[in-house]
N, C-alpha and C positions, 0 to 999 in steps of 0.2 A: 645648616637648617634652612637656608634660603630656598624658596619654592614650596616649603612645607609649613610655613607659618603665615598667619595673618593677624592683624590687630583689629579688635572691635571695641566699640564703646556702646553700651546701652545708654542712650541719651536721657537728659533730664525729663523729657515728656513721658517716656516709658517708665522711668523710675518712679515718677510722681503717681502714675496710674497702677503701680504695683505689678508691673509686667516682667520683672526680672526673672522670676521662676519660669514662666511659660517660654520666654525667649531662650533662656539657657537650656531648657529641655529640648527645644527644637534644634539647637546647635549640637547637643549631645546625641540626639537621635539621628542627626545627619552625619555622625561619625567624627565630629571634631573633638579633640582632646584638649582640655584646658591646661596650658603650660605655665600660666601666671594669671592672677586675677586680683583686682582690688576695687573696693568701694571708696570713692574719693570725690572731692569737689574741686574743679579747676578754678584757679585764680584767674583774674583777667589777663595777667601776664602769661600764664601757662597757656590759656586758650589762644591768645594772640600768637604765641610761639608755635603752637601745634598747627594752627591754620595760616601761618605766615605766607604760604604759597598763594593764598587767596587775597592777601592784602591789596587794597586798591579796587577790588571788585565791588559792585553795588551791594552785595549781600554780606560782605565781610563783618561790618559792625554789628548787624543784627545776629549773625551767626555767633560771634564772640559773646554777645549779651545772652543769647539763648543757652549756649554751652556752659555759662557760669551761673545760670539761674537756679541750679539745684545739683544734687549729687549725680554722679555717673558710675557705671561699672565698666572698668577697662579690663579687657581680657586678651591674652595672647593665646591663639588657637593653633593647633597643629593638625594637619591632614595632608595627604598627597595633593599637590596642586591647590593649596589652601586658598589663595586669593581668588582664583576663578570659581572654585566650589562655593566659597562663602558668598561671593557676589551673586551667584545663582540662588543661594538660599535666602538672601535678604531681599532681592528684587530691585526694581528700578527706584532711583532716587525719589521720583514723584510717585507716591503710593497709588495714584489713579492709573498709572501705567504698569504697576507691579503685577506680576503673574499671580493668579490665585494660589493661596497656600504659602506664599512667601512671607517672611517676617514683616516686611513693610506693608504688604496687602492686609495683613491681619492686625497690625499694631500702630502703623503710622497715621499721623493726622494731616501732614502737609509736606511739601518739599523740604522745608527746614525742620519741622518737627516730625522727622521720619524714623524715630525709634532707635535706630542703630547706625553706627559708622562701620564701614569696612574698608580696609586698605585697597587702593586701586592698582597696585603693582607689587611685585616681589621686593623691589628696592624700597618702596615706601613702607611695606610691612616691617622690614628690618628697622628702618628709621623710627617708625611709630612705636614699635615694640621697645626699642631702646629709650624712647621718650618716657615711657611709663615704668619699665622694669629693669632693675639692675640684674647682673648675672646671678646673684644669689637668690633672686625672687623668681627664678625660672626653674621649672621642674621637668 
């Protein structure tokens, strides 16, 4: 499945603003198939583990705090060349630099409160999907 999956999280800012439906619709219309999805809330320990690669960076603590501030929707998505295609759909991390019509251009507030997460490599897509979904939770 490597190369054909990516992991996304609809972040607490977008969940709070009731944007789950419109964001999922954009993913669906772009040809992504949902292979696993859950509405959950990350504990501090889970957020620290998920973002461990950023530990020690200036934004790490505020990122963990933000990602634990409310529920998220985690989804494993499938499409050919999923990581690249999804990163194009979501747009630049900074919504001010995101192309018009991308998820972040439409729904993000800031670099941190940027509505969605998207895996940055095929390897991380597998690791991140395994973080949220067991084998029996994938379809």
